[in-house]
C-alpha positions as CSV (number, residue, x, y, z in Angstrom):
1,X,-3.1,29.3,5.0
2,X,0.1,30.7,6.5
3,X,1.0,30.3,10.1
4,X,4.1,31.2,12.1
5,X,5.6,28.9,14.7
6,X,8.4,29.7,17.2
7,X,10.3,27.0,19.0
8,X,10.6,27.7,22.7
9,X,9.7,24.8,25.0
10,X,8.0,23.2,22.0
11,X,6.6,25.0,19.0
12,X,4.0,27.6,19.7
13,X,2.1,29.7,17.1
14,X,2.9,33.4,16.9
15,X,1.1,36.3,15.2
16,X,3.9,37.4,12.8
17,X,7.1,36.3,11.4
18,X,10.3,36.4,13.5
19,X,13.8,35.5,12.5
20,X,14.3,31.7,12.7
21,X,10.7,30.8,13.0
22,X,8.9,28.2,11.0
23,X,6.5,29.4,8.3
24,X,4.0,26.7,7.9
25,X,2.0,27.0,4.7
26,X,-1.0,24.6,4.2
27,X,-3.2,24.5,1.1
28,X,-2.0,28.0,0.1
29,X,-4.3,30.4,-1.8
30,X,-3.1,32.9,-4.4
31,X,-3.0,35.6,-1.6
32,X,-0.8,33.3,0.5
33,X,1.6,32.8,-2.4
34,X,1.7,36.5,-3.1
35,X,2.7,37.1,0.5
36,X,5.5,34.5,0.2
37,X,6.7,36.1,-3.0
38,X,6.6,39.7,-1.9
39,X,7.8,39.4,1.6
40,X,10.3,36.5,1.4
41,X,11.1,36.5,-2.4
42,X,10.2,32.8,-2.6
43,X,10.5,31.4,-6.2
44,X,7.0,30.6,-7.3
45,X,8.0,27.6,-9.4
46,X,9.2,26.0,-6.1
47,X,5.8,26.4,-4.5
48,X,3.8,25.4,-7.6
49,X,5.8,22.2,-7.9
50,X,4.5,21.1,-4.5
51,X,1.0,21.1,-6.0
52,X,1.8,18.2,-8.3
53,X,0.9,14.9,-6.5
54,X,3.5,13.1,-8.6
55,X,6.4,15.3,-7.6
56,X,9.4,13.2,-6.8
57,X,11.8,13.7,-3.9
58,X,14.7,15.9,-4.8
59,X,17.1,18.7,-3.7
60,X,17.4,21.9,-5.7
61,X,18.9,25.4,-5.4
62,X,17.9,28.7,-6.8
63,X,19.7,31.9,-5.9
64,X,20.1,31.6,-2.1
65,X,17.3,29.2,-1.6
66,X,17.6,25.5,-0.9
67,X,14.6,23.5,-1.9
68,X,14.0,20.0,-0.6
69,X,11.1,17.8,-1.6
70,X,10.2,14.7,0.4
71,X,7.2,12.5,0.1
72,X,5.1,12.2,3.3
73,X,2.5,9.4,4.0
74,X,-1.1,10.1,4.5
75,X,-4.2,8.1,5.2
76,X,-7.9,8.6,4.2
77,X,-11.2,6.8,4.0
78,X,-12.8,6.3,0.7
79,X,-16.6,6.5,0.1
80,X,-16.9,2.7,0.7
81,X,-15.4,3.1,4.1
82,X,-12.1,1.4,3.1
83,X,-8.8,2.8,4.4
84,X,-6.6,4.2,1.7
85,X,-2.9,4.9,2.1
86,X,-0.9,7.1,-0.2
87,X,2.0,9.6,-0.3
88,X,2.2,13.2,-1.3
89,X,5.0,15.8,-1.8
90,X,6.0,18.3,0.9
91,X,8.3,21.2,0.1
92,X,10.9,22.7,2.4
93,X,12.4,26.1,1.4
94,X,15.4,27.3,3.4
95,X,17.4,30.5,3.1
96,X,19.4,32.1,5.9
97,X,16.9,32.5,8.8
98,X,13.8,31.8,6.7
99,X,12.3,28.3,6.9
100,X,9.2,27.5,5.0
101,X,7.2,24.3,4.5
102,X,4.5,24.1,1.7
103,X,2.0,21.3,1.7
104,X,-1.0,21.1,-0.6
105,X,-2.2,17.7,0.7
106,X,-3.5,16.6,4.0
107,X,-0.9,14.8,6.2
108,X,-0.5,14.3,10.0
109,X,3.2,14.9,10.0
110,X,3.5,18.7,10.7
111,X,0.7,18.9,13.4
112,X,1.9,15.7,15.1
113,X,5.5,17.1,15.1
114,X,4.2,20.3,16.8
115,X,2.4,18.3,19.5
116,X,5.5,16.0,20.0
117,X,7.8,19.0,20.4
118,X,5.5,20.4,23.1
119,X,5.6,17.1,25.0
120,X,9.3,16.8,24.7
121,X,9.8,20.6,25.5
122,X,12.1,21.0,22.5
123,X,14.1,24.2,22.3
124,X,16.0,25.9,19.6
125,X,14.9,23.7,16.7
126,X,15.3,25.7,13.5
127,X,17.0,25.7,10.2
128,X,18.5,22.5,9.0
129,X,17.8,20.8,12.4
130,X,14.1,21.5,11.9
131,X,14.3,20.1,8.4
132,X,15.9,16.9,9.8
133,X,13.4,16.7,12.6
134,X,10.5,16.9,10.2
135,X,12.1,14.2,8.0
136,X,12.5,12.1,11.1
137,X,8.8,12.6,11.9
138,X,8.0,11.6,8.3
139,X,9.8,8.3,8.7
140,X,8.1,7.6,12.0
141,X,4.7,8.1,10.4
142,X,5.7,5.7,7.6
143,X,6.4,3.1,10.3
144,X,3.1,3.8,12.1
145,X,1.1,3.4,8.8
146,X,3.1,0.2,8.0
147,X,2.1,-1.2,11.4
148,X,-1.5,-0.5,10.6
149,X,-1.1,-2.2,7.2
150,X,0.4,-5.2,8.9
151,X,-2.6,-5.5,11.1
152,X,-4.9,-5.2,8.0
153,X,-2.8,-8.0,6.3
154,X,-3.2,-10.3,9.3
155,X,-6.9,-9.6,9.5
156,X,-7.4,-10.3,5.8
157,X,-5.4,-13.5,6.2
158,X,-7.7,-14.7,9.0
159,X,-10.8,-13.9,6.9
160,X,-9.3,-15.7,3.9
161,X,-8.7,-18.8,5.9
162,X,-12.4,-18.9,6.8
163,X,-13.8,-17.9,3.5
164,X,-11.9,-16.9,0.3
165,X,-13.8,-14.4,-1.8
166,X,-13.1,-11.6,-4.3
167,X,-13.5,-8.8,-1.8
168,X,-10.7,-10.0,0.3
169,X,-8.5,-10.6,-2.7
170,X,-9.1,-7.0,-3.8
171,X,-8.2,-5.8,-0.4
172,X,-4.9,-7.6,-0.4
173,X,-4.2,-6.2,-3.9
174,X,-4.9,-2.7,-2.6
175,X,-2.4,-3.2,0.3
176,X,0.2,-4.4,-2.2
177,X,-0.3,-1.2,-4.2
178,X,0.0,1.0,-1.1
179,X,3.2,-0.8,-0.1
180,X,4.7,-0.1,-3.5
181,X,3.8,3.6,-3.1
182,X,5.6,3.6,0.3
183,X,8.7,1.8,-1.0
184,X,9.1,4.1,-3.9
185,X,8.6,7.2,-1.8
186,X,11.0,6.0,0.9
187,X,13.7,5.2,-1.7
188,X,13.3,8.7,-3.0
189,X,13.5,10.2,0.5
190,X,16.6,8.1,1.2
191,X,18.3,9.5,-1.9
192,X,17.4,13.0,-0.8
193,X,18.9,12.3,2.6
194,X,22.1,11.1,1.1
195,X,22.4,14.3,-0.9
196,X,21.6,16.4,2.1
197,X,24.3,14.6,4.1
198,X,26.9,15.7,1.7
199,X,25.6,19.3,1.5
200,X,25.2,19.7,5.3
201,X,28.9,18.9,6.0
202,X,29.8,22.6,5.9
203,X,26.6,23.8,7.4
204,X,25.5,23.8,11.1
205,X,23.4,20.8,12.0
206,X,23.0,18.1,14.6
207,X,25.0,15.0,13.5
208,X,23.1,12.7,15.9
209,X,19.8,13.9,14.5
210,X,21.0,13.2,11.0
211,X,22.0,9.7,12.0
212,X,18.6,9.1,13.6
213,X,16.9,10.2,10.3
214,X,19.0,7.8,8.3
215,X,18.2,4.9,10.7
216,X,14.5,5.5,10.8
217,X,14.3,6.0,7.0
218,X,16.2,2.8,6.4
219,X,14.1,0.9,8.9
220,X,10.8,2.1,7.3
221,X,12.2,1.1,3.9
222,X,13.2,-2.3,5.1
223,X,9.9,-2.8,6.9
224,X,7.9,-1.9,3.8
225,X,10.0,-4.2,1.7
226,X,9.5,-7.1,4.1
227,X,5.7,-6.5,4.2
228,X,5.6,-6.4,0.5
229,X,7.4,-9.7,0.1
230,X,5.1,-11.3,2.7
231,X,2.1,-10.0,0.9
232,X,3.4,-11.4,-2.4
233,X,3.9,-14.8,-0.9
234,X,0.4,-14.7,0.6
235,X,-1.1,-13.8,-2.8
236,X,0.9,-16.7,-4.4
237,X,-0.4,-19.0,-1.7
238,X,-4.0,-17.8,-2.3
239,X,-3.5,-18.4,-6.0
240,X,-2.3,-21.9,-5.4
241,X,-5.3,-22.6,-3.1
242,X,-7.7,-21.3,-5.7
243,X,-6.0,-23.4,-8.4
244,X,-6.2,-26.5,-6.2
245,X,-9.9,-25.9,-5.4
246,X,-10.6,-25.5,-9.1
247,X,-8.7,-28.7,-9.9
248,X,-10.7,-30.5,-7.3
249,X,-14.0,-29.2,-8.7
250,X,-13.0,-30.1,-12.2
251,X,-12.0,-33.6,-11.1
252,X,-15.4,-34.1,-9.5
253,X,-17.2,-32.9,-12.5
254,X,-15.1,-35.2,-14.7
255,X,-16.0,-38.2,-12.6
256,X,-19.7,-37.4,-12.7
257,X,-19.6,-36.9,-16.4
258,X,-17.9,-40.2,-17.0
259,X,-20.4,-42.1,-14.8
260,X,-23.3,-40.4,-16.5
261,X,-22.0,-41.4,-19.9
262,X,-22.5,-45.1,-19.1
263,X,-26.3,-45.1,-18.8
264,X,-26.4,-42.7,-21.7
265,X,-24.5,-45.1,-24.0
266,X,-26.6,-48.2,-22.9
267,X,-29.9,-46.3,-23.3
268,X,-28.8,-45.1,-26.7
269,X,-27.9,-48.6,-27.8
270,X,-31.2,-50.2,-26.7
271,X,-33.2,-47.2,-27.8
272,X,-32.0,-47.4,-31.4
273,X,-34.7,-48.3,-34.0
274,X,-33.0,-51.5,-35.0
275,X,-33.5,-55.1,-33.9
276,X,-31.5,-56.1,-30.8
277,X,-33.4,-59.0,-29.3
278,X,-34.9,-57.0,-26.5
279,X,-37.8,-55.4,-28.3
280,X,-40.5,-57.8,-26.9
281,X,-38.7,-58.9,-23.8
282,X,-40.5,-57.6,-20.6
283,X,-37.2,-57.6,-18.8
284,X,-35.5,-55.4,-21.3
285,X,-35.7,-52.1,-19.4
286,X,-34.8,-53.6,-15.9
287,X,-31.9,-55.5,-17.6
288,X,-30.6,-52.3,-19.3
289,X,-31.0,-50.5,-15.9
290,X,-29.1,-53.2,-14.1
291,X,-26.3,-53.3,-16.6
292,X,-26.0,-49.5,-16.3
293,X,-25.8,-49.7,-12.5
294,X,-23.2,-52.5,-12.5
295,X,-21.0,-50.7,-15.1
296,X,-21.3,-47.4,-13.2
297,X,-20.3,-49.2,-10.0
298,X,-17.3,-50.9,-11.6
299,X,-16.3,-47.6,-13.3
300,X,-16.6,-45.7,-9.9
301,X,-14.5,-48.4,-8.2
302,X,-11.8,-48.2,-10.9
303,X,-11.8,-44.4,-10.7
304,X,-11.6,-44.4,-6.9
305,X,-8.5,-46.6,-7.0
306,X,-6.9,-45.1,-10.0
307,X,-3.8,-43.0,-9.6
308,X,-4.9,-40.7,-12.4
309,X,-7.7,-39.2,-10.3
310,X,-5.8,-38.9,-7.0
């Protein structure tokens, strides 16, 4: 779908293209791509690259077009009701007074930016300033999702303190995977921003806005890295707790096995089909039982005070 947005006291949708407006392309069809090619001479390989979920952040040029790819965050709910975080490519195509964004994947960044521009009554946001503003909004959404991840990490930690099970361990592993996605994407976006900074020196743009984008992107990257380190330490702590619990269980089983071996040995000795002086003794079984109990008690006392089992 193609929509046209003009910035005047915030972005408002218009019926047709006007110079300097924002051409917002979402989940384009073949007809939409044909319009972009015929009317604006957009290179089709640029738009098709945005369809690849693995497309990396980069800056490219072809003829008079500047192509910028950044990775934007998104959130969804899987069939099991679990929250899933991921990133997807978003393409920016800029040439003179034409500004186009192409997005094949669902993300809250463009629509939220439109609502924000209306609340702030933004005027005259176009060209490279619009590019920087959308990149700033992207970094803000990374921070929002990271805040949600932190809440999920804290909730998982509280549940793990009460009961440690496989489901909670899998959730923490999933959060670790999402954080890696975010860190990788933010590093790519930071590289794109560094290249844009060099290319925008000779082009009209808002220096303060560029600085804000750098700060927010670095903050999002630092936050994601911190959360990833915290999660790794939590997982290491969980592994240690699981190992300690397993050692405690094995120690208990070892003690029980040793204690049960004593009556087994005595019963085996007196139960052998050889003369042992107890065949006709009416006190043979009680005596064997008493010997087993005494030896078990002595063995338990020794184990209880032995450093080996502490």
